N, C-alpha and C positions, 0 to 999 in steps of 0.2 A: 770828422774830428769832433764836431759839436756833439754828435750822438754819443760818442765815446765819453766825453766829459759829463754829460747828463747822467749816463748810466753808472759811471764811476761814483758820482756824488750820491746817487740813489742807493747804491750798495753800502756805502760808508754810513749813511744816515737813515737806514731803513726803519729803525725803531721809532724815530721822531716823525717820519714823514709818510708812513704807509697809509694809503687810503684808496678807495675805489677810483676817485677822480685822478689821483696820481698814476694809478695803474693805466688808466686810459691815455694819459699824457705820454707815458713811457712806451706805449705800444708802437708808435711810429719809429722812434730811434732803435727800439729792439728789432723791429722788422728790418730796418736798414742794415744793422750790424750782423744780423743772421745771414745776410747775403755776402758778407765780407769773405775775402780769401785768406785773411789773417786769423789763424786759430785762436789767438788770445782775444781778439775782438768778438769772434763768434761765441767763445766761452763766457765773456762778459755779458753778452746779450742773453745767453741761456740762463746765467746766474740770476739776472734781473727778472727774466720771464718766470722763473721758478719761484723766486722770493715774493714777487708781486702778483703771482697767479694770473699772468697775462695769457688768456685762453687762445687768442688768435695767433700766438706764436707756436702753437702745438704742431701744426702741419709742417712748418719749416724745420722745427726741431726734429721731428720724426725722420726727415730725410737725412739727417746727420748720423743715423744709426747704421754704421757699416762695420765690417770686420776689422778695418784698419783704423777706426776711430780710437782716440786715446781713452783710457779709463776715466780721466778727469772730465772729458767731454761727455762721455756716456752717462756718468753720474748726474751731471747737470741736466742732460736730456731727460733722464728718468723723472726728475723733479718737475720738468715742464709737462711731461706726459700725464702727470697726476692732476693737471688742471682740467683735463677732460678724461676721467677714468674709463667711462664706457667706450669712448671712441679709441682709446689707447690700449684697451684690453688685448686685442690680437697681437699688437707689436710687443707688449710686455711679455706675453706668453712665448713669443718667438725668442725674445732675449733670454728668458730663463732657460730655454731649451738649446740655445746656441753654444755648442761646445768650444767655439773659437773665442768666446768671452771668458774672462777670468772669473774666479769664484765671487769676488766682491761685487762685480756688475750683475752677475746672475742672482746673487742674494738680494741686492737692492731691487732688482726687477721683480723678484718674487714678493718682496715686501709691498711693493706698489700694486702688484696684481692682487694681493690679498685684500687691498682696499677697494679695488675695482670689481673683483668677482671671487669671493671666497671659495666657491666650489671648484673653479678652474685652478685656483692657486693650490688647493689640496691635491688635485690630480697631477699638476706639474711637479709639486714637491714629492709626491709618492714615486714619480718616475726618476727624479733626480737623486733622492736620498740614498738609494743603494750604491751609487757611484762615489759617495763621499766617504772620507776616512773619519775617524773619531774626532780629530781636531777640527775638521771642517764642520762636522755636525754641531760641535760646541759653538763655533763661530756663527753658524746659521741661527742657532737659538738666541745668541746675543743680539744679532741684527734684528731678527723678527720680533723679539720681546720688547723692542722700543716703541711699538705702536699697538693700540688695542686690537686692530685687525690681525696683526702679526701674532700677537699673543693668542688670539682665538685659533689661528691656524696651527700653532704649536700644540695647543690643547687637543685639537682634532687628530693631529699626527701621533701624539703620545697615546691617546685613547685607542687608536687603531693599531697600536704597537709598531708603528713605522719609525718612531723615534723613542729611544730608550731614555730612562732617567739619567744615564751617564752624560747625556748631551747638555744637561742643565746645571749651571753653577748657581750659587746662592743669589748673586745680583739678578740674573735672568729670572730665577724662580720668584724673586720679590717683585720684579716688574710685571710678570704675568699675573701674580696674585693681586697686585694693585689695579691692573687693567681689567681683570675679570672677577670682580668682587662677588662673593656668595656663590662661586662655582666650585662644586665639590672636586672637580678635576684639578683645578689649580691648587686647592688645599692639599690634595694628595701629592702633587709634585713638590710643593713647599715642604711638607712633612717628610717626604722621602729624601729630599736633598739635605734637610737638617739632620736627619738620622745618619746619613752617609758622612756628613761633615763631623758629627760627634764621634763617630767610630774611627776617624783617622788617627 
């Protein structure tokens, strides 16, 4: 019960209290609650582990990746896996490829994989993209454009003609341009999207 109280407080007050020392203090209650049989307690531990980048929670979090895990749990697990990108790379790749997972989970895993290994992320995306409809491609561009690594992945996919201009809306194009300054490829996407919007 005490572990739950500490972690609840840390989530509500993250902006005021985040520090390396606090992350160390939270590691023990996180570890305790990750063993809980109550999903809400496990999710709280995952949330704190992801927010405070508690690396030693990674292995316990990885064990929670199952086909019957909820999307909420899996999204929190992905954040924890990001605390050790190199070690998490094989599991993230499996999550992107797992057809039993919904689009949101696979897209989030691909975004994290782009941070861990851009080349593997490009391969995984190239295999997945042909199975997506136009709406899902737009959603994927929206998700990936929220990080510099994801923006880089989108540029590579567009350059190789694996993702057409129609997948990008103006906000996504602006995020990509902001994340990849002085890149002719992002300027081309931005200009293409603007021209398309003007002709509507």
